[in-house]
C-alpha positions in Angstrom: 85.7 -57.5 62.3 82.3 -56.3 63.1 79.1 -56.5 61.3 79.3 -52.9 60.2 82.8 -53.2 58.8 83.1 -55.2 55.6 86.1 -57.3 55.0 88.6 -56.7 52.3 87.7 -59.8 50.3 84.0 -58.9 50.4 84.9 -55.4 49.3 87.0 -56.7 46.4 84.4 -59.1 45.2 81.7 -56.5 45.4 83.8 -54.0 43.5 84.7 -56.6 40.9 81.0 -57.6 40.5 80.0 -53.9 40.2 82.7 -53.3 37.6 81.6 -56.4 35.6 78.0 -55.4 35.9 78.9 -51.9 34.9 80.9 -53.2 31.9 78.0 -55.5 30.8 75.5 -52.8 31.2 77.7 -50.4 29.3 78.3 -53.0 26.6 74.8 -54.4 26.1 72.2 -52.4 27.9 73.4 -48.8 28.1 73.3 -48.1 24.4 69.7 -49.5 23.9 68.5 -47.7 27.0 70.1 -44.4 25.9 68.8 -44.9 22.3 65.3 -45.7 23.7 65.5 -42.5 25.9 66.7 -40.5 22.9 64.0 -41.9 20.7 61.4 -41.1 23.3 62.8 -37.6 23.7 62.8 -37.1 19.9 59.2 -38.4 19.6 58.1 -36.1 22.4 59.8 -33.1 20.8 58.2 -34.1 17.4 54.8 -34.4 19.1 55.2 -31.0 20.7 56.3 -29.5 17.4 53.3 -31.2 15.6 51.0 -29.9 18.4 52.4 -26.4 17.9 52.0 -26.7 14.1 48.5 -28.0 14.7 47.7 -25.1 17.0 49.0 -22.6 14.4 47.1 -24.3 11.6 43.9 -24.3 13.8 44.5 -20.6 14.4 44.9 -20.0 10.7 41.8 -22.0 9.9 39.9 -20.1 12.6 41.0 -16.8 11.1 40.1 -18.0 7.6 36.7 -19.2 8.8 36.0 -15.8 10.5 37.1 -14.0 7.3 34.9 -16.3 5.2 32.0 -15.7 7.6 32.6 -11.9 7.4 32.7 -12.0 3.6 29.6 -14.2 3.5 27.8 -11.7 5.7 28.9 -8.8 3.6 27.8 -10.6 0.4 24.5 -11.6 2.1 23.9 -7.9 3.0 24.7 -6.8 -0.6 22.4 -9.4 -2.0 19.6 -8.4 0.3 20.2 -4.8 -0.5 20.1 -5.5 -4.2 16.9 -7.6 -3.8 15.3 -4.7 -1.9 16.3 -2.3 -4.6 14.9 -4.6 -7.3 11.7 -5.1 -5.4 11.3 -1.4 -4.9 12.0 -0.8 -8.6 9.6 -3.5 -9.7 6.9 -2.2 -7.3 7.5 1.3 -8.6 7.3 0.2 -12.2 4.1 -1.8 -11.4 2.6 1.3 -9.8 3.5 3.5 -12.7 2.1 0.9 -15.2 -1.1 0.6 -13.1 -1.4 4.4 -12.9 -0.9 4.7 -16.6 -3.5 1.9 -17.3 -5.9 3.6 -14.9 -5.4 6.9 -16.6 -6.0 5.2 -20.0 -9.1 3.5 -18.7 -10.4 6.8 -17.2 -9.7 8.7 -20.5 -11.4 5.9 -22.5 -14.4 6.0 -20.1 -14.6 9.8 -20.5 -14.4 9.5 -24.3 -17.1 6.8 -24.2 -19.3 8.9 -22.0 -18.8 12.0 -24.3 -19.6 9.9 -27.4 -22.7 8.4 -25.8 -23.7 11.9 -24.6 -23.2 13.3 -28.0 -25.2 10.5 -29.6 -27.9 10.9 -27.0 -28.0 14.6 -27.7 -28.2 14.0 -31.4 -31.0 11.5 -30.9 -32.8 13.9 -28.6 -32.4 16.6 -31.3 -33.7 14.3 -33.9 -36.7 13.3 -31.8 -37.4 17.0 -30.9 -37.2 17.9 -34.6 -39.5 15.1 -35.6 -41.9 16.0 -32.7 -41.7 19.7 -33.7 -42.5 18.9 -37.3 -45.4 16.7 -36.2 -46.7 19.4 -33.9 -46.3 22.1 -36.6 -47.9 19.9 -39.1 -50.9 19.3 -36.9 -51.2 23.0 -36.1 -50.9 24.0 -39.8 -53.5 21.5 -40.7 -55.9 23.1 -38.3 -55.1 26.6 -39.4 -54.9 26.0 -43.0 -58.1 24.3 -43.5 -59.2 27.1 -45.7 -57.4 28.2 -48.9 -57.2 31.8 -47.9 -55.0 31.0 -44.9 -52.8 28.8 -47.1 -52.2 31.6 -49.6 -51.4 34.1 -46.8 -48.9 31.6 -45.3 -47.2 31.1 -48.6 -46.9 34.8 -49.2 -45.3 35.3 -45.7 -42.7 32.6 -46.5 -41.9 34.0 -49.9 -41.4 37.5 -48.4 -39.1 36.1 -45.7 -37.1 34.1 -48.1 -36.5 37.1 -50.4 -35.2 39.1 -47.5 -32.5 36.6 -46.6 
């Protein structure tokens, strides 16, 4: 027997030890190891499934966020458009009211000017009439100093008044 060739006894004991070790491992260690590997495999599969679900949920949330952002932009644009329209309408109404008020003020000023002009004209006519009467009175006093001129003037007035 050489170093390389094992003996039959050694081979028997090695085989017996291997079979006993295999039996003990199969009886006590194999099931827990297989169960641990199976549990590990199950947990990895569950983790992968959860990751896939999380990815899908994230994609759904991202789509929802983009949709909400689009809707918010559309709503913002609509609000801004409505605000512009309201502003334009209010400015237009304010311009119309200001123009109407301006026209009223101009018309009132024209009426005031006309009234003052008419009053001034009436006052001027009154003053001219009074001045004319004073001038006529002074002229008549000078011409009618004698009674003959007075009689002649009265006759002229009577003749004119009978004609009318």
